Each structure stands twice: as C-alpha cells, then as structure tokens.
N, C-alpha and C positions, 0 to 999 in steps of 0.2 A: 310451538310455544307462543303465547300472546294471542291477541284478539283475532288475528287472521286465521289461526289454526284451531279455533275453539271447536268447531263442528267435527274436525278430524279426530278429536279425542273420544268421540262417542260412537257406539256401535251403529251399524246400518239400521235404519228404521226409526231412530230416535226422532221425536217430533220437536221442532223449535218454533218459537215466535220471535220475530225480529222487529225492533223499533229503530228506525234509521233516521236520525236527524231531529232537530228541534220541532219542526212543523208536525211531523208524524207523532212525536211525543205529546204535543199539546192536543192534537186531534184525538188520539187514543185515550188520553187522560179524561177528556170530556165524555168520550164514549163509555169509559169505565164507570164514570159517576152516574150514568143514566141507564146503562144496559146490563142487567144481570146475565143475560145470554152471552154478552161479550166476555164478561168476567169468567163465566163457566167455560168458555172456549179456550181459556188460557190454562186450564187445569191439565196437569200431566205433561206440559211442554216446558222446554228449557228456554227461559226468557233472556234474550240478548239485547241490551240497550246500547246503541252506538251513537254517542253524542260528540264524536271526534269531529274536528273541523275539516271540512272540505268545501271547496268553492262550488257554488250552485252552477250546474252545467245543464244547458238546454240542448239536448241532442236533436230537438225538433226544429232548430233554427236553420233555414236554408243558407248555404254558402256558395260562393263562386266555384264552379267546377263540379257541382253535384250532378250525378247522372239521374235519369228518370227513376231508376231503382232506389237511389239514395233518397230522393224526395218522397217516394212512397213510404219508405221505412221511417223517415223522420215525421211523416204525418201521423203514423200510428204508434211510434215509440215515445213513451212518456219521458219527460225530463227527469234527470236525477235530482233527488231532493237533498240539496246541500244546505249550507247556511250562508246568509248574506254577510255575516261577520262572526268573529270568534266569541265564544262565551267568556264573560268576565266573572260570572257567578253561576252556581248550580241552579237550574230552574226548579221552582217549587212543584211544578207538575210531575217531577220525578218521584216525589214523596209517596204517591199512591201506589207506585210499582215496586218500591223497595222490598216489601215482604215477599214478592214473587220473583225478583230479579236474581239471576245466577251470574251474569256478567255485565259490567258497566264500563264503557270506554269513554273517557273524557280527553283523550289525547289531542295535542296540537290546538289548545285553546289558550286563554289568557287568565285562567283561574288562579287567584292568589290565596283563597281560603275555602275550605270545605266544611259544610255543616255536619254536625255530629249525628244527624238523623240518617246518614247513609250507612246504617248498621242493619243489614238484612240477614235473616237466619239462613238463607240459601246462597248468599253471595260467595262465589268461588273465584271470580276474577275481577280485579280492580286495576284499571289502566289509566295512569295519570301523567304519562310522559308529555314533555313539551308544554309545560304550564309555567306559572310564576310562583310556585310554592317555595317559601323560605323556611318553613318549619315542618318537621315530620309530624303528620297527624296522629296524635296519641290514641285516638279512638279506634284506629285500625286494629289494635290488639283485641278489640271486642268481636271481630269477625272470626268466629271460631271455626268456620268451614273454608276460610280463604286458602286457595291453592296457588294463585298467581298474583303477584303484586309488581307492577311496573311504575316506578316513580322517578324514572330517569329524566334527564334534561330539565331539571329544575334548579333551584338556588339554595338547596338545603346544605347547611354548613356543619350541623351537629345532630347526632342521634344519641339519645341517652344510652349509657353503657349497659343498662339492664333492659333495654327495649325489647329485645328478642329472647329474653330469658323466661323459660316456662310458659311461653305463649306461642301462637301460630302453629299449633300442632299439626296442621294439614299442609302447611306451606311447602310448595315444590319449586317454585320459580320466584326469584327475587332479583330485581334489576334496580340498582342504585347508581348507575353510571351517569356521567356528565352532570355531577352536582358540585358542591363546593366543600366536600368533606376533607378535613385536614388530618383526621385520624379515624380508625375503625375500632375504637375501644368498646363499641357495642358488641355484645356477644351473639354469635350465630351458631355456636356449637350445640345448642339445645334444639335446633331445628332438625329434628330427627328424620323428617321426610324430604328435606331439601335436596333437589336434584341439580339445580342450576343457579349460579350466582354471578352477577356482573357488577364489578366495582370499578370499572374502567373510567378514565378521564376524570379523576378527582384530584385533590391536591394533598395527598397523604404525605405527612412530614415525619410522623413518629414511627419508630420501629414496631413491627408486628411480631407477636410470639410465634415461634416455630410450629406450635401445635394448635394454631388458631382454628383450623378446620378439623381437629381430631375427632369430634363427636359426630361429624356429618358423614355417616357410613353409607348413605345412598347418593352422595354428591357425585355427579357425572361430568359436570362442566364448571370450570372456574375461569372467569374472564377478568384479567387484571391489566388491560392495556393502558399505558401512559398514566399510571396512578401515583407515580413518585419516581425519584432518581434511581431506585433499585427495587428488587422484589423482596427487600427486607430479609428477615430471617425465616421465612416460611419454609417448612419442610413438608414436601408433598408425599413423603412416605406414609403420612397419616391418612392419605386418601388414595390407597392403591387401586381403587375401583374407577378412578378418573378415566373418562373417554375423550374429553376435550379440555385443552389447556391453552390459553392465549396470554402471551407475555410480550406483547408488542411494545417497543419503546422503553426498554429497561437497561440499555447500555451494557448488555452482557458481553459484547465484544471487547470491552475494556479489560476483561479478565482472561479472555482467551487469546493469547498471543501466538502468532504464527511461529511454528518451530516447536512449540510446546503442546500443540493441540493433539498430536498423534499419541503422545504419552505424557499426560499431565503429571501422573504420579511419579514418573522418573525424571521430571523436568529439572529438579534441583541437582540431581546427580549429573545430568548432562551438562548443565552450566558449570559445575565444578570441574568437570573433565576438560571443558573447553577453556577454562580460565584458571589453570593451576597456580599461577602466581598470586592471584587474588584470593583463592580458596585453598589454602594449604592445610596441613594436618592440624595446625594450631588455630585454625579459624573458629571463631565463636560468633554465633548469630546474635547480634546486638539489636536486631529489629530494624536495622536501617535498610536491609535488603528485602524488597517485596517481590515475592514470586507469584507470577500469574498462576491461577489455579482454575480448575473446572467448576465454574459457578453452577452449571446444570447438575453436575454430580453431587455437589455439596447440598443442593436442594432436593436430592432424591428423585430427580426427573427420570433418570434412566431405569428406575425400578417400576415405572408405571407401564406395566406390560399390557394393560387394556387400552392404552392411549391410541385413539384413532385420528385425532385432529390436534396439530401443534402449530401455533403461530409464533414465530420468532422474528417478525418483521421489525425494521427500524431499530436494530441492536448493534450496528457497527461491526457486524460479523464478516470476517474474510475467510474463515475456515470453520468446519464443524469437527468436534472431537469424535474419535472413532467409536466411542461407546454409544453415541446417539444412534448408530446404525443397528443397535440391538433392538430398537423399537420397531420391529418388523410388522406390527399390526397397524401402523399408521396408514391411512388412506388419503390424508390431506396434510401437506407440509407447506406452510406459507413462510417464505424467506425474502419478501419484498423489501426494498429500500435498505439493502446491506451492501457489502463491498466484495462480493465473490468474483473471482476471475473466471474466465471461460473454462479454464482447467478445473477449478474447484466445482463449478456447476456440473461439469461432466462427471466428476467423481461422485457427487451426491446422487445424481441420476442413476449411475451404475450400481451404487450400493443400496438404493431404494428402488429396485426395478418394478415393484408392484404398486407403488403409490399412484392413485388415480388422479390426484390433483396436487401438482407441485408448482409453486409460483416463485419466480425470482423477479427482478425488476422487469417491467414491461418492455423496456428498450432492448432487452436481451432475449426475450421469449418469442 
C-alpha cells in the first residue's frame, strides 16, 4: 500500500514509465513539448511521477577507504537525481503530464496549497504526506478513479461532514493520520470499496457513533493509534471481516483490573462474595460503585474471527482477558509499553503458540 508498493499491485509484464525528481520532470516536460515520438512512447504505460523530497546523493564521489573496485563502480554509476531543496509549490511542468499520470507522489515537501488542475482522469494514487496543508483539498472529490489517498502528517483540523458522502467510489486506502482533527464527523460509511483507513495521532475529542464503519463491508484494516483518550463507542461487530486492528494508546488497561480479567462477567458476583458486609441482600446499586469491565468485549473485538494483526501497545495492560485467546487466527500481537509481569508474558505465549510475531517491551524480549 502506498507509493513503494505501486508496481506490486500490477501483473507481471505491465509496462511503467517513471519520472523521478524535479530535474527529470522538467527535462521530460520539454521533451514532451517537442517530440511526438516521446509522447507516443508513453502510450499503454503506467505513468508514476515521484516528486517526493530526497537529498541529492552523488554515488560517484570518492571517499576515504574506497577500494579500487569501489572507485571503478563510482566512475560509471550515475548520481541519484534528488532535489536540492523541498518543493514549496507544485511545479507547472507537471500540468502536461496530468492527463496521463496514474500515480503522483509529493511526500516530504513543504507544499501548503495545491492547484485544482491536478485532476487527471487516470489518477489512481495521490500521496501528500509530510507537507504543510492546513485545509483538505475539496477538488480531490473530482478524482473519480482515485484508489489511494495519503494526506498524513499535515495540519488539517477539519473535514466537511459530507466530504466522503457519495464520492470516491474507487477509494481503497485512506490515510489521515498525524493531522489536527478534533472530530471525525465526516462520513466514510459510503466508501464501499475502502479496505484500509488510518486515523491515528489526531486530537479526537468528540464521541464517535458505534456504527461509524457499518457500511464499509470490505474494510480489512482500521488504525486508530493515539487518537483520543478512549476508543469511543465504536462497535467493531459492524466490521467482522477485519484482519488488522491497531488501538495503541487508548488506556484500555484502566478498565481491565487484575483479578477480574479471568472472568469479567462474574466480576460483580465475586466482589459481593468477598465483601458480604458491604453488599448485603438489601444492597441497591446507586451508581457510586464502578465495576471494571472488559472494554474489548464491549467493543466486539473478540468476535473478529478473521483478525490477523492486533496492536494493544501503550494501554497500561497488566493482564489479558481469557476471551482474547479465542482469536486464534492472529499471527501478530503487539503488546509493547505495557505492564506485563514475566508470568503474564509466559501465559500469553503459551495460549498463543502459533503467533509468528509477538512483541512485549524490548527490555524483556
């Protein structure tokens, strides 16, 4: 997923044309304006334009310690065409390639505004991560064939509540992480083809409806790391097809108290038995007693039978409820930065014998 894996999505034998860096874009834009033969050579190829920032690297520069073989290689190996500085605006030379471009990568620049002419009929992937965008570009909705949109690591604080309604019919991947969003009142339930969404590291303050993802029947991955004090009221039973769920940094451990974790449902009865003077026959619950409960069960996580990846890092956990061990299709379980004892770690490893990747704190592993 994303610009690194573009070519892996296509069958063997697919022909591509790459434009890497501003220098190559300018040179090929001039060639395009003068050569019909060059324009014809682009036909039938997937055009990938990578204008992400990377420092200019000269592999041909001799360094101390180079062997004779190193010096020979550096003599014939061309320098990597990077950029001397980050882009602050979209170059006009890109405009001529928009009708033919399938993927455009602007990642890791300093762009604060995008021109509306970046609306191409073939555009499937638009990558805008690590820029200085403060507003969500409304013209993106015109990209009728868009499948991947990464607008993470920007400064967007608001997205219109109807922005994703009845639009983006082809969108499969949406990354809005590391922005300034305080709410997600924008609707994503009509993104019928959506497979992966990342809303991590925002500043969500308002509660979210339990059925927020109800309409996303193809959704396989939901990433919600550090997006607010809790995971709100989301009910993951509405997405039983999920294969990846990341809930890092949600303080779930506050609700899972040691001693109740083995049998949360019977927790109240156990407490009553241990405290007969306090909980007699005439006891009436006035709401002053707060019972720890299984937050994971309440959110329907144990019913995700297709789940392969689960991240519960940074949740203050010291135990795991027994029901979590029903998720025997897991092959990755991330439990870093929690409070598990050596005994608890051993129990988890014994009850998940087939997990390929299980991570606790590095100091214990």
